[in-house]
C-alpha positions, 0 to 999 in steps of 0.5 A, a space after each residue: 607877556 608869556 616867556 618875555 618876563 623870564 627873559 627879563 629876569 634872566 637879564 637880572 641874573 647878576 643882580 639876583 646873585 649879588 643880592 643872594 650872596 650879600 644876604 647869605 653872608 649876613 644871616 640874622 635871627 628871628 624878629 631882629 634883622 636890622 642889617 637884612 632889613 636895611 639892605 632890602 630897603 636900600 635896594 628898594 630905594 634904588 628901584 624907586 619903590 615905596 615901602 613901610 617897615 613893621 615889627 620893629 623895623 625888621 619887616 619890610 612891606 613894599 607896594 606897587 601899582 594902585 587899585 582896589 584889588 591887591 595881591 601879596 607876594 611873600 618872602 621870608 629872610 631870617 636865618 638859623 642859629 648855627 655855624 655854616 659848613 657849606 664851603 661856599 666862598 660867600 659863606 657866613 662867618 657870624 655863627 649863624 646861617 641861611 640854611 633854609 634858603 631864606 636868602 634865596 627867597 629875599 633875592 627872588 622877591 627883590 628881583 620880582 620887585 624890579 620886574 614889577 617896577 618896570 611893568 608898573 603901568 600895566 598893573 591892574 591893581 596893587 601888589 604888596 611885597 612882604 619881606 618877612 622876619 621870624 619865620 623860623 620861630 613862627 612869629 613873623 607873619 602873625 606879627 605883621 598881620 597884627 600890625 595891619 599887613 592884610 589891610 590898607 589896601 585889603 589883600 585879596 590873595 597871596 602867593 609864596 614859594 620855598 626853595 627845596 635843596 633836594 628837589 632838582 632845579 626845573 621842578 615846581 611842586 604844589 598841592 592843596 595842603 603843602 605844610 602841616 600844622 605844628 603844636 609845640 610844647 615844653 614839659 617841666 617835671 619837678 622832683 626832689 634833688 639830692 645826692 646820687 648815692 641816696 636815690 631813695 631819698 630823692 624823686 628823680 625827674 630824669 626817670 619820669 622824663 624817660 617814661 613820659 617820652 616813651 609813653 608819648 611815642 606809644 601814643 602815636 604807635 598805639 592810639 593813632 591810625 597809621 594813615 593819620 599823618 602824625 609826627 611827634 618828636 621830643 627834640 630837647 631833653 635837659 636835666 642835671 649838671 653833674 654825674 653824681 647829682 639827682 636834679 630837681 627838674 627835667 625839661 622836655 620840648 617837642 612838637 606834634 605835626 599833623 594835617 587833620 584838625 580832629 587828629 590834632 585835637 585828639 593828640 593834644 588832649 591825650 598829651 595833656 592826659 598822659 604826661 601828668 599821669 605818668 609823672 605822678 606814677 614816678 612821684 613828680 609833678 608836671 607842667 605843660 607849656 604851649 610854645 606855639 600852635 600853628 595851623 597847616 598851610 592850606 591852599 585854595 584849590 581854585 587859586 592853585 589851579 589858576 597860578 599853575 596855568 600862569 606859571 606854565 606860560 611864564 616858565 614853560 620849561 618847568 615841570 609842575 608836579 602836584 605832590 607838595 605835601 610834607 610834615 614841615 611847617 610854615 608860618 605862611 599858614 597864618 596868612 593862608 588861614 585868613 585869605 585865599 593863598 597858594 604856596 609852592 616849592 621851587 626845586 633848588 638842588 645843586 647839580 652835584 648830587 653827591 653834595 645834596 643836603 637837606 634844609 637846616 643842615 650846616 652843609 646845605 647849598 642851593 642852586 642859584 639857577 632858580 633865582 631868575 625863574 623864581 623872580 619871573 614867577 613871582 612877578 608874573 603871577 601877580 600881574 596875571 592874577 590882577 589882570 584876571 580879577 
């Protein structure tokens, strides 16, 4: 096989671009991807690949080959809830955007599907293809697992890649712990509302919220080692509706991102101690709601090394760098938490360095030159892993 599979993928370049641009123009959100799912199902049907749907029809799981050993390839395909400003001719106009590259992922997996179908007789086992919704909300992978994704047949190993808009094309990054765990929370502070002219008759939750925010920042700066790799962010602070009214409540929402379980346990414990104490000091009450608790993406070292070897043969022109270790989070973690998994980053920066933007930016663009490489890598590692096991 070696580089022949990459040549086959390059011959699919026109299809890959069509798939990517069609999906890019119709982003959908969370667990509701009716048009996206329908498009993927239509393309799989054209290829003659059987599939089933999960998660209300918005998750598509295709299957090729047969045998006890099973390898899972995963691509997410949900977008983000803001308007696109990329300037691309195929930009979305529906108020949402594929600003994280999930349209690229879905197109790559469609390409891998076509390659695997052409080589289905050579497969030494089963390949499952997961076209997943709800990654941005950390709900899709867990929902699919709960509906039997990893069973019938039982999945033995899994692989996924994520495009990176600021990493040059030609680079694939990997590592043992590529993505951090994330603990998401909502703090609701309740005081006593009233007129802005009589603050003494009120209990101001905004004041309490400011001090809660500062106390949590000091938790990181004064109670965590600088080497602990922790990020605590309050990304939402909402209170009030008029300048002359002291509101009844203030709401803060945030995340804690961390790799080490012991550090996470400590930070979460202190969060639940500090917030009520500070709130009480300013005469408010505090309610803490856990919005999400996602483990880190943890890769199997042996599988990582094995797949790196395969990729170096499939796409020898690519630079493989052991440096993937970022504070972002990914719900592929629910899969890697259960079975041996490998998760890598695929360089997808556009050639013009003056127009580089990070993911989740309304101006972000991606380099379509990585599409054939991604498709060949997906298909190739599945074929090689099954042959070796």
